[in-house]
N, C-alpha and C positions, 0 to 999 in steps of 0.2 A: 839309251836316245842320244845321248852325247856323241857315242861313237858312230853311230849312222851318218848323225848331219858331220862330222869331220872324212867320212868316208864317201859322201855325196861331195863334197864340197872339193875333195881331193879331184876327183875321176873330171867334175867337170872343170878343173882347171888344167888337167892334161888334155882334155879335149881340145881346149880352146887352142894350147901350144900348138900340138901336133899339127893342126887348119895352118895356124898360123904360116908354119915353117914348109906347109904343101902348096900354098899358095905363091911363096916367093921362088919355088924353084920353078912354077911349071909358069909363070909369067916372062914372056922372054925379055931378053935384054941385050945390049950390045956384048960385041963378043970379046972385046978386051976388061969388061967390068967382070972384079971378081966377085965371085963366088960369099954370101955370107953365110955362115955356118950359124943360126943360132942355135944353142945347147937345150933340150927340156933341161927344166927344175923340177927335183923331184921334190917332193913335196914327205917330210918327214913328219909320217904319222907314228903314231900309237895308240896301243888301244888304251881307251881309259876306264880305270876302272869303277864301276860305280861301288858309290857306300853303301854296305847293305842297310836294307832297315828297320831303324832298330823297332823293336817288337816289342808293343804295351802293355806292360808288366801288369796284369790284373789282379791285384790282391787275394789271395782265396779268404773266403770268407769262412770263416769256425763256425760251429754250431753258437757257441756262446754269442758271437758278434748279428748274429742272425736272431735269435734270439731276446737280443738286449733291443734290435729295432723293432722287433716285433710288440714286445714289450712298450718301446718306446710309440709306437704306431697308435697300440693301446691305452696309452694315458693319456696320449693327444686326441683322441679317438674320444676316451672317457670323459675327457676336461671338456671335449667340444659337449657332449650330451650335457654332460653337468652343466655348464653354460645357457647352451640352450631349454635345461629341465628350471635351471633358475631365473630364465625371464621369461620361460610360459607361467611361473608360480609368481613370479613376481608382477604381469599382468592380471593373471588370473584374479589376486589378492587386488590388485588396484582397482581391478573391474568391478572386485565385489566391496570395497570400498566406497567409491560412486554409489553401487545401487544400495549399499546403504543410509551414503548419506541423502541420497535423492528419497529414500524411503523416509527416512529420519523427517527430511522438510516438507513431504507429501502429509505426514502423519501430524504435524508440526500446524503446517497451513490447515488441514483438516479441524484438528483443536483449535487452533486460533477462531477458523469461520464458526464451530460450534460453540461458544464464547460469544462469539459476536452475534450470533441468532439468539444465544438465550439473555444476551445483553438489550437486547432488541426488545423480543418475545416479553423481559421483564421492565421495560422503560412501557412496554404497550400495557401491561395490566398495572400498572403503576398509574400510567395515563388514564385507563377506564377507572380501576377504582378511585381516582381522585374525580374525575368525570360524575361518577356515581353518586361518589359523597359529597359534590357540590350541587348536581341536581336535587339529593335527597335533602339535602340541608334549604336548597330552595323551596322544597315544595312544604319542608316542614316551616320554615319561617314562613312561609305563601298562606298554611294551616296555621300556624300560630297567628297571624296577624288576622287573618281572617277571625280566627275565634277574640284574639283582642277586639277588635274590633266591634263583635257581636256584642263581648262583654261590656264594652266602652259605649255600645249605643244603651245597655240598659240602664247605665248610671246616669249617661245626659237625659234620658227619659223622665229618671227620680229627679236630679236637681230641675229639670225645665219643670215639671211638677209642682217639687218643692217651691218655688221662686214663685209659682202661675200662684199658688194657694198664699204667698204672703206678700204679694205686692197690689197696693190699693191704687188704683189709676184718680189721677186728679181730674176735677172737671176740667182742666183744659187741657185736654186730652183730645185730640184728634186723629180722624183718619190717614193716616201719612207718617204719621210723628213718628219716629223712632233711635231710639239711644242703644247703642253699643259699649257693652261695659264687660272690663277683662277682670276675673276673679281670680284673685291667689290664694292658694288653698295647701294645707298643711294634712300629710296623711292622717290623722285623727279626723278629717272632714271639716275645719273651722277655718272658716273665712279670713283672712289676718289682714288685705286688702284689696280695695277695688277702685279699679280706674275705668275713667270715660273716656273708650275713643273715638266714637264720634257722639255726637248731639246730638239733641234733637231740637233744641233751639227753644224748647221751653224749658227753664229752670226748674220748675215744680213735678213737671214730665221726668227732669235727670233726678230728684232729690228722690223722684217717689220709687224711682230703679233702685240707686244707690242702698235704702233702707230695707227693701224687698229681701236685697241680696243679706245683708246682715240678718236677719227675721228669721232668714229661711234655715241659715247656720245654725248648728253646725249637722253636715251630710254625713252622718257617724257610719252608713252601709259603705263608706269609701276604704274603712278603717279590712271591710274584708277583699279587699284589691291587693292584685298580685303588686307586691311594690316597684316592677318594671315598667307596668301597666300605668300606675298613679305618673310613674316620675315621665313617661312618654304622651301620655295624655292628658293629666288631671293636675298636673302643679300648676297651670296657669289655664284656664275655662273662660273662650270669650261667648259670651250671652247677647242677642238681641231680644231686645222690648220694644213691642210694638203694639198699638191697643188692640187690636183685634188679633192677635197671636202672637207668641214668645217663642224663640230661636235661638238651640244652640250650636 
């Protein structure tokens, strides 16, 4: 390529010089003007030898190198596969653990719910049992109170009858008079005290009431009474005396 460029430049230069010479010769001038001769310049050109292109020497691959590279590629491929497999196994293990944790949480939640339901059911059973026991106790207490009241009424009638039989009404007794006394009794039926709560206004009438209380005692029938009933209703007994009626 360099030689061709050198040849082209030389040829162009030569043509330019010859053209200049011809123009000088052809242009008319004075007769005594000396002719000017221009010698052409010769271009010393020589062939430039191009350096030979260097050949890229590709080292020959031996069978051992090729096999080693194949083995290296295979090792890398195996390592990549092993890494991918390990990651897959790790992800699977992680997912399995997450599933197990979720199932365990669900199991614990269900067990907790079951325990809570059982606790609430037990509380309801206890409440129902307590309500039933309370209702039963109230009913039993009511029945017992009714039975006690029936028994107490029979003893009151006995005491009222005995006091009426032993009361001698004074001549001064008049309709409308009333004396309220309180008898102090002991379980043997003996009267240990008489207190006038409300006087009739007539001393003879009041004294006759006190005498009747002591004369009618002891009320031995009270010995057959249950101790709880006696303490509840007959430790103290209020009795009202009037000429026409005797009321407990």
